[in-house]
C-alpha positions as CSV (number, residue, x, y, z in Angstrom):
1,X,-34.3,168.9,-202.3
2,X,-34.6,167.1,-199.0
3,X,-38.4,167.4,-199.0
4,X,-38.8,166.2,-202.5
5,X,-36.6,163.2,-201.7
6,X,-38.6,162.6,-198.5
7,X,-42.0,162.6,-200.4
8,X,-40.6,160.3,-203.0
9,X,-39.6,157.8,-200.3
10,X,-43.1,157.9,-198.9
11,X,-44.5,157.3,-202.4
12,X,-41.9,154.4,-202.9
13,X,-42.9,152.7,-199.8
14,X,-46.4,152.5,-200.9
15,X,-45.9,151.6,-204.7
16,X,-42.5,150.6,-205.7
17,X,-39.3,148.9,-204.4
18,X,-37.4,150.5,-207.4
19,X,-38.6,154.0,-206.6
20,X,-37.7,153.4,-202.9
21,X,-34.4,152.2,-203.9
22,X,-33.7,155.4,-206.0
23,X,-34.8,157.5,-203.1
24,X,-32.5,155.8,-200.7
25,X,-29.7,156.3,-203.3
26,X,-30.5,160.1,-203.5
27,X,-30.7,160.3,-199.5
28,X,-27.3,158.9,-199.3
29,X,-25.9,161.5,-201.5
30,X,-27.8,164.3,-199.6
31,X,-26.3,163.1,-196.1
32,X,-23.0,162.6,-197.7
33,X,-22.9,166.3,-199.0
34,X,-23.9,167.3,-195.5
35,X,-21.1,165.3,-194.0
36,X,-23.8,163.1,-192.1
37,X,-21.8,159.9,-193.0
38,X,-23.5,157.5,-190.8
39,X,-26.9,158.5,-192.3
40,X,-25.4,158.4,-195.7
41,X,-24.0,154.7,-195.2
42,X,-27.4,153.7,-193.7
43,X,-29.2,155.0,-196.9
44,X,-26.6,153.5,-199.2
45,X,-27.0,150.0,-197.3
46,X,-30.8,150.2,-197.8
47,X,-30.5,151.1,-201.5
48,X,-27.9,148.2,-202.1
49,X,-30.5,145.8,-200.5
50,X,-33.2,146.7,-202.9
51,X,-31.0,147.2,-206.1
52,X,-29.6,143.8,-205.5
53,X,-32.9,142.2,-205.7
54,X,-33.2,143.7,-209.4
55,X,-29.6,143.1,-210.2
56,X,-29.2,146.7,-211.1
57,X,-25.5,146.9,-211.5
58,X,-25.3,150.4,-212.6
59,X,-27.0,151.6,-209.2
60,X,-25.1,149.1,-207.2
61,X,-21.9,150.6,-208.6
62,X,-23.0,154.0,-207.9
63,X,-23.7,153.3,-204.2
64,X,-20.5,151.2,-204.0
65,X,-18.6,154.3,-205.2
66,X,-20.4,156.5,-202.7
67,X,-19.5,154.2,-199.9
68,X,-15.8,154.3,-201.0
69,X,-15.9,158.1,-201.0
70,X,-17.6,158.3,-197.5
71,X,-15.0,155.8,-196.0
72,X,-12.3,157.9,-197.7
73,X,-13.6,161.1,-196.2
74,X,-13.5,159.1,-192.8
75,X,-9.8,158.1,-193.5
76,X,-10.9,154.5,-193.5
77,X,-8.8,154.1,-196.6
78,X,-8.5,150.1,-196.8
79,X,-12.4,149.8,-196.5
80,X,-12.7,152.6,-199.0
81,X,-10.4,150.8,-201.5
82,X,-12.4,147.6,-201.1
83,X,-15.7,149.5,-202.3
84,X,-13.8,151.3,-205.0
85,X,-12.6,148.3,-206.6
86,X,-16.0,146.5,-206.2
87,X,-17.6,149.6,-207.9
88,X,-14.9,149.3,-210.7
89,X,-15.6,145.6,-211.2
90,X,-19.4,146.4,-211.5
91,X,-18.7,149.1,-214.1
92,X,-16.8,146.7,-216.2
93,X,-20.1,144.5,-216.3
94,X,-22.1,147.4,-217.6
């Protein structure tokens, strides 16, 4: 999976911000599952920057939820709550 995500990211850089944003979203999940939380947050932030350009509220909500989960796993509960609430607000817009 990691190799496929990496190749998609290379294509995204050359052809499409949308594909690149989706690649960042998947990179963040992969790093979260490997407990590489700093990397997961890095890719979540990159994805949020791009998804915000397109006002893609579904993907923004997914990444806010992901950030909430990562922060929760790091026992950063107040920050986690903030992103969880933001994701729920986004979900109500969909």
